[in-house]
Biopython code that builds the backbone (N, CA, C, O; Angstrom):
import numpy as np
from Bio.PDB.StructureBuilder import StructureBuilder

atoms = [
    (1, "MET", "N", (20.238, 92.819, -9.831)),
    (1, "MET", "CA", (19.365, 91.826, -9.219)),
    (1, "MET", "C", (18.446, 91.243, -10.295)),
    (1, "MET", "O", (17.910, 91.971, -11.129)),
    (2, "ALA", "N", (18.278, 89.951, -10.264)),
    (2, "ALA", "CA", (17.421, 89.269, -11.223)),
    (2, "ALA", "C", (15.957, 89.621, -10.974)),
    (2, "ALA", "O", (15.545, 89.920, -9.853)),
    (3, "LYS", "N", (15.191, 89.575, -12.057)),
    (3, "LYS", "CA", (13.759, 89.843, -11.991)),
    (3, "LYS", "C", (13.025, 88.556, -12.351)),
    (3, "LYS", "O", (13.586, 87.657, -12.978)),
    (4, "THR", "N", (11.766, 88.488, -11.943)),
    (4, "THR", "CA", (10.988, 87.282, -12.168)),
    (4, "THR", "C", (9.513, 87.610, -12.358)),
    (4, "THR", "O", (9.028, 88.645, -11.902)),
    (5, "VAL", "N", (8.815, 86.718, -13.033)),
    (5, "VAL", "CA", (7.361, 86.758, -13.155)),
    (5, "VAL", "C", (6.910, 85.331, -13.453)),
    (5, "VAL", "O", (7.628, 84.574, -14.106)),
    (6, "SER", "N", (5.744, 84.971, -12.984)),
    (6, "SER", "CA", (5.230, 83.624, -13.239)),
    (6, "SER", "C", (3.905, 83.703, -13.992)),
    (6, "SER", "O", (3.253, 84.747, -14.016)),
    (7, "CYS", "N", (3.527, 82.608, -14.592)),
    (7, "CYS", "CA", (2.221, 82.554, -15.241)),
    (7, "CYS", "C", (1.122, 82.830, -14.215)),
    (7, "CYS", "O", (0.141, 83.511, -14.515)),
    (8, "ARG", "N", (1.290, 82.306, -13.023)),
    (8, "ARG", "CA", (0.291, 82.527, -11.976)),
    (8, "ARG", "C", (0.141, 84.010, -11.632)),
    (8, "ARG", "O", (-0.944, 84.449, -11.249)),
    (9, "ASP", "N", (1.219, 84.782, -11.766)),
    (9, "ASP", "CA", (1.167, 86.221, -11.504)),
    (9, "ASP", "C", (0.180, 86.936, -12.429)),
    (9, "ASP", "O", (-0.338, 88.000, -12.090)),
    (10, "VAL", "N", (-0.071, 86.350, -13.587)),
    (10, "VAL", "CA", (-0.998, 86.966, -14.536)),
    (10, "VAL", "C", (-2.292, 86.176, -14.683)),
    (10, "VAL", "O", (-3.057, 86.404, -15.620)),
    (11, "GLY", "N", (-2.542, 85.246, -13.760)),
    (11, "GLY", "CA", (-3.817, 84.551, -13.699)),
    (11, "GLY", "C", (-3.896, 83.210, -14.391)),
    (11, "GLY", "O", (-4.978, 82.629, -14.467)),
    (12, "ALA", "N", (-2.794, 82.700, -14.895)),
    (12, "ALA", "CA", (-2.814, 81.397, -15.569)),
    (12, "ALA", "C", (-2.563, 80.273, -14.560)),
    (12, "ALA", "O", (-1.809, 80.449, -13.603)),
    (13, "ASP", "N", (-3.189, 79.136, -14.776)),
    (13, "ASP", "CA", (-3.001, 77.967, -13.923)),
    (13, "ASP", "C", (-1.788, 77.193, -14.440)),
    (13, "ASP", "O", (-1.923, 76.135, -15.054)),
    (14, "CYS", "N", (-0.601, 77.746, -14.177)),
    (14, "CYS", "CA", (0.644, 77.204, -14.709)),
    (14, "CYS", "C", (1.768, 77.585, -13.759)),
    (14, "CYS", "O", (1.803, 78.714, -13.269)),
    (15, "ASP", "N", (2.676, 76.673, -13.493)),
    (15, "ASP", "CA", (3.765, 76.909, -12.537)),
    (15, "ASP", "C", (5.025, 77.509, -13.158)),
    (15, "ASP", "O", (6.031, 77.655, -12.463)),
    (16, "PHE", "N", (5.001, 77.860, -14.439)),
    (16, "PHE", "CA", (6.182, 78.404, -15.097)),
    (16, "PHE", "C", (6.601, 79.740, -14.490)),
    (16, "PHE", "O", (5.764, 80.600, -14.217)),
    (17, "VAL", "N", (7.906, 79.901, -14.283)),
    (17, "VAL", "CA", (8.475, 81.153, -13.784)),
    (17, "VAL", "C", (9.576, 81.588, -14.742)),
    (17, "VAL", "O", (10.484, 80.818, -15.053)),
    (18, "ALA", "N", (9.485, 82.822, -15.203)),
    (18, "ALA", "CA", (10.527, 83.392, -16.067)),
    (18, "ALA", "C", (11.438, 84.265, -15.221)),
    (18, "ALA", "O", (10.976, 85.059, -14.401)),
    (19, "ARG", "N", (12.743, 84.106, -15.434)),
    (19, "ARG", "CA", (13.732, 84.912, -14.712)),
    (19, "ARG", "C", (14.647, 85.569, -15.727)),
    (19, "ARG", "O", (14.933, 85.003, -16.782)),
    (20, "GLY", "N", (15.102, 86.767, -15.398)),
    (20, "GLY", "CA", (16.020, 87.454, -16.296)),
    (20, "GLY", "C", (16.561, 88.710, -15.651)),
    (20, "GLY", "O", (16.202, 89.054, -14.525)),
    (21, "ASN", "N", (17.431, 89.389, -16.380)),
    (21, "ASN", "CA", (18.043, 90.605, -15.864)),
    (21, "ASN", "C", (17.337, 91.861, -16.344)),
    (21, "ASN", "O", (17.642, 92.960, -15.882)),
    (22, "SER", "N", (16.381, 91.704, -17.281)),
    (22, "SER", "CA", (15.647, 92.860, -17.783)),
    (22, "SER", "C", (14.224, 92.443, -18.145)),
    (22, "SER", "O", (13.938, 91.259, -18.322)),
    (23, "GLU", "N", (13.336, 93.435, -18.254)),
    (23, "GLU", "CA", (11.963, 93.152, -18.674)),
    (23, "GLU", "C", (11.946, 92.525, -20.059)),
    (23, "GLU", "O", (11.194, 91.583, -20.308)),
    (24, "ASP", "N", (12.769, 93.044, -20.959)),
    (24, "ASP", "CA", (12.790, 92.510, -22.326)),
    (24, "ASP", "C", (13.206, 91.042, -22.353)),
    (24, "ASP", "O", (12.637, 90.242, -23.095)),
    (25, "GLU", "N", (14.196, 90.698, -21.544)),
    (25, "GLU", "CA", (14.656, 89.305, -21.471)),
    (25, "GLU", "C", (13.539, 88.403, -20.952)),
    (25, "GLU", "O", (13.310, 87.316, -21.482)),
    (26, "ILE", "N", (12.853, 88.859, -19.920)),
    (26, "ILE", "CA", (11.756, 88.078, -19.346)),
    (26, "ILE", "C", (10.611, 87.947, -20.350)),
    (26, "ILE", "O", (10.044, 86.864, -20.497)),
    (27, "MET", "N", (10.267, 89.031, -21.038)),
    (27, "MET", "CA", (9.174, 88.979, -21.999)),
    (27, "MET", "C", (9.504, 88.039, -23.160)),
    (27, "MET", "O", (8.609, 87.377, -23.686)),
    (28, "GLN", "N", (10.764, 87.972, -23.563)),
    (28, "GLN", "CA", (11.172, 87.032, -24.606)),
    (28, "GLN", "C", (10.983, 85.588, -24.131)),
    (28, "GLN", "O", (10.484, 84.742, -24.872)),
    (29, "THR", "N", (11.390, 85.320, -22.885)),
    (29, "THR", "CA", (11.220, 83.989, -22.301)),
    (29, "THR", "C", (9.740, 83.632, -22.199)),
    (29, "THR", "O", (9.343, 82.511, -22.517)),
    (30, "LEU", "N", (8.925, 84.593, -21.754)),
    (30, "LEU", "CA", (7.481, 84.348, -21.654)),
    (30, "LEU", "C", (6.867, 84.083, -23.024)),
    (30, "LEU", "O", (5.994, 83.226, -23.165)),
    (31, "SER", "N", (7.320, 84.811, -24.018)),
    (31, "SER", "CA", (6.808, 84.617, -25.368)),
    (31, "SER", "C", (7.087, 83.201, -25.870)),
    (31, "SER", "O", (6.211, 82.555, -26.445)),
    (32, "GLU", "N", (8.304, 82.727, -25.650)),
    (32, "GLU", "CA", (8.662, 81.354, -26.037)),
    (32, "GLU", "C", (7.803, 80.337, -25.272)),
    (32, "GLU", "O", (7.313, 79.372, -25.857)),
    (33, "HIS", "N", (7.626, 80.554, -23.975)),
    (33, "HIS", "CA", (6.813, 79.653, -23.157)),
    (33, "HIS", "C", (5.359, 79.653, -23.641)),
    (33, "HIS", "O", (4.745, 78.594, -23.771)),
    (34, "ALA", "N", (4.816, 80.841, -23.907)),
    (34, "ALA", "CA", (3.432, 80.938, -24.374)),
    (34, "ALA", "C", (3.250, 80.183, -25.689)),
    (34, "ALA", "O", (2.235, 79.519, -25.901)),
    (35, "ARG", "N", (4.245, 80.295, -26.567)),
    (35, "ARG", "CA", (4.170, 79.630, -27.872)),
    (35, "ARG", "C", (4.235, 78.109, -27.722)),
    (35, "ARG", "O", (3.441, 77.393, -28.332)),
    (36, "THR", "N", (5.168, 77.618, -26.922)),
    (36, "THR", "CA", (5.381, 76.172, -26.842)),
    (36, "THR", "C", (4.446, 75.460, -25.880)),
    (36, "THR", "O", (4.018, 74.339, -26.157)),
    (37, "ASP", "N", (4.120, 76.085, -24.755)),
    (37, "ASP", "CA", (3.312, 75.394, -23.740)),
    (37, "ASP", "C", (1.828, 75.762, -23.751)),
    (37, "ASP", "O", (0.987, 74.979, -23.311)),
    (38, "HIS", "N", (1.511, 76.958, -24.255)),
    (38, "HIS", "CA", (0.120, 77.407, -24.254)),
    (38, "HIS", "C", (-0.433, 77.579, -25.669)),
    (38, "HIS", "O", (-1.544, 78.079, -25.841)),
    (39, "GLN", "N", (0.340, 77.167, -26.687)),
    (39, "GLN", "CA", (-0.065, 77.220, -28.091)),
    (39, "GLN", "C", (-0.577, 78.610, -28.500)),
    (39, "GLN", "O", (-1.556, 78.727, -29.237)),
    (40, "MET", "N", (0.098, 79.658, -28.009)),
    (40, "MET", "CA", (-0.250, 81.036, -28.372)),
    (40, "MET", "C", (0.757, 81.516, -29.423)),
    (40, "MET", "O", (1.965, 81.463, -29.192)),
    (41, "SER", "N", (0.272, 81.977, -30.559)),
    (41, "SER", "CA", (1.188, 82.463, -31.588)),
    (41, "SER", "C", (1.840, 83.774, -31.168)),
    (41, "SER", "O", (2.958, 84.078, -31.584)),
    (42, "GLU", "N", (1.139, 84.554, -30.341)),
    (42, "GLU", "CA", (1.713, 85.751, -29.749)),
    (42, "GLU", "C", (0.942, 86.092, -28.480)),
    (42, "GLU", "O", (-0.191, 85.649, -28.290)),
    (43, "ILE", "N", (1.561, 86.875, -27.625)),
    (43, "ILE", "CA", (0.909, 87.271, -26.377)),
    (43, "ILE", "C", (0.045, 88.497, -26.672)),
    (43, "ILE", "O", (0.555, 89.501, -27.169)),
    (44, "PRO", "N", (-1.260, 88.432, -26.371)),
    (44, "PRO", "CA", (-2.131, 89.592, -26.594)),
    (44, "PRO", "C", (-1.619, 90.816, -25.824)),
    (44, "PRO", "O", (-1.024, 90.679, -24.755)),
    (45, "THR", "N", (-1.850, 91.985, -26.366)),
    (45, "THR", "CA", (-1.352, 93.235, -25.794)),
    (45, "THR", "C", (-1.730, 93.388, -24.325)),
    (45, "THR", "O", (-0.890, 93.764, -23.508)),
    (46, "GLU", "N", (-2.980, 93.103, -23.984)),
    (46, "GLU", "CA", (-3.439, 93.254, -22.600)),
    (46, "GLU", "C", (-2.690, 92.299, -21.668)),
    (46, "GLU", "O", (-2.301, 92.686, -20.567)),
    (47, "LEU", "N", (-2.492, 91.072, -22.100)),
    (47, "LEU", "CA", (-1.778, 90.091, -21.284)),
    (47, "LEU", "C", (-0.307, 90.475, -21.143)),
    (47, "LEU", "O", (0.276, 90.305, -20.072)),
    (48, "ALA", "N", (0.288, 90.986, -22.200)),
    (48, "ALA", "CA", (1.678, 91.436, -22.137)),
    (48, "ALA", "C", (1.817, 92.583, -21.140)),
    (48, "ALA", "O", (2.787, 92.635, -20.383)),
    (49, "ALA", "N", (0.861, 93.493, -21.136)),
    (49, "ALA", "CA", (0.890, 94.614, -20.192)),
    (49, "ALA", "C", (0.765, 94.114, -18.752)),
    (49, "ALA", "O", (1.450, 94.609, -17.858)),
    (50, "ARG", "N", (-0.108, 93.135, -18.531)),
    (50, "ARG", "CA", (-0.235, 92.560, -17.176)),
    (50, "ARG", "C", (1.044, 91.866, -16.761)),
    (50, "ARG", "O", (1.456, 91.966, -15.605)),
    (51, "ALA", "N", (1.682, 91.161, -17.689)),
    (51, "ALA", "CA", (2.936, 90.462, -17.383)),
    (51, "ALA", "C", (4.027, 91.474, -17.035)),
    (51, "ALA", "O", (4.735, 91.298, -16.044)),
    (52, "ARG", "N", (4.171, 92.529, -17.837)),
    (52, "ARG", "CA", (5.178, 93.571, -17.552)),
    (52, "ARG", "C", (4.939, 94.188, -16.186)),
    (52, "ARG", "O", (5.885, 94.429, -15.436)),
    (53, "ALA", "N", (3.671, 94.447, -15.857)),
    (53, "ALA", "CA", (3.345, 95.065, -14.573)),
    (53, "ALA", "C", (3.639, 94.131, -13.390)),
    (53, "ALA", "O", (3.889, 94.593, -12.277)),
    (54, "ALA", "N", (3.607, 92.809, -13.643)),
    (54, "ALA", "CA", (3.802, 91.839, -12.571)),
    (54, "ALA", "C", (5.282, 91.480, -12.355)),
    (54, "ALA", "O", (5.608, 90.815, -11.372)),
    (55, "ILE", "N", (6.171, 91.902, -13.245)),
    (55, "ILE", "CA", (7.591, 91.607, -13.091)),
    (55, "ILE", "C", (8.111, 92.283, -11.825)),
    (55, "ILE", "O", (7.861, 93.464, -11.584)),
    (56, "HIS", "N", (8.832, 91.516, -11.031)),
    (56, "HIS", "CA", (9.348, 92.044, -9.772)),
    (56, "HIS", "C", (10.753, 91.499, -9.512)),
    (56, "HIS", "O", (11.176, 90.520, -10.126)),
    (57, "ASP", "N", (11.464, 92.148, -8.594)),
    (57, "ASP", "CA", (12.791, 91.672, -8.206)),
    (57, "ASP", "C", (12.665, 90.326, -7.530)),
    (57, "ASP", "O", (11.769, 90.107, -6.715)),
    (58, "GLU", "N", (13.567, 89.427, -7.872)),
    (58, "GLU", "CA", (13.584, 88.090, -7.276)),
    (58, "GLU", "C", (13.999, 88.190, -5.819)),
    (58, "GLU", "O", (14.941, 88.909, -5.485)),
    (59, "ALA", "N", (13.307, 87.480, -4.963)),
    (59, "ALA", "CA", (13.646, 87.468, -3.536)),
    (59, "ALA", "C", (15.014, 86.824, -3.339)),
    (59, "ALA", "O", (15.363, 85.855, -4.013)),
    (60, "ALA", "N", (15.751, 87.359, -2.439)),
    (60, "ALA", "CA", (17.111, 86.846, -2.164)),
    (60, "ALA", "C", (17.077, 85.555, -1.397)),
    (60, "ALA", "O", (18.127, 84.994, -1.087)),
]
sb = StructureBuilder()
sb.init_structure("model")
sb.init_model(0)
sb.init_chain("A")
sb.init_seg("    ")
for serial, (resi, resn, name, xyz) in enumerate(atoms, 1):
    if name == "N":
        sb.init_residue(resn, " ", resi, " ")
    sb.init_atom(name, np.array(xyz, "f"), 0.0, 1.0, " ", f" {name:<3s}", serial, name[0])
structure = sb.get_structure()
């Protein structure tokens, strides 16, 4: 089952949703999004932990 997390899940005012088959895949997608859309050179440790904790199974 696919997993998902959105920027809004971690408190950002952004409609981006990352989907993937694993946490690592989703975190890679989020990292690219953070770099290109939020001008973040890297995701801070605390924010990465919140994002990992917010990853959930995609609703069917």
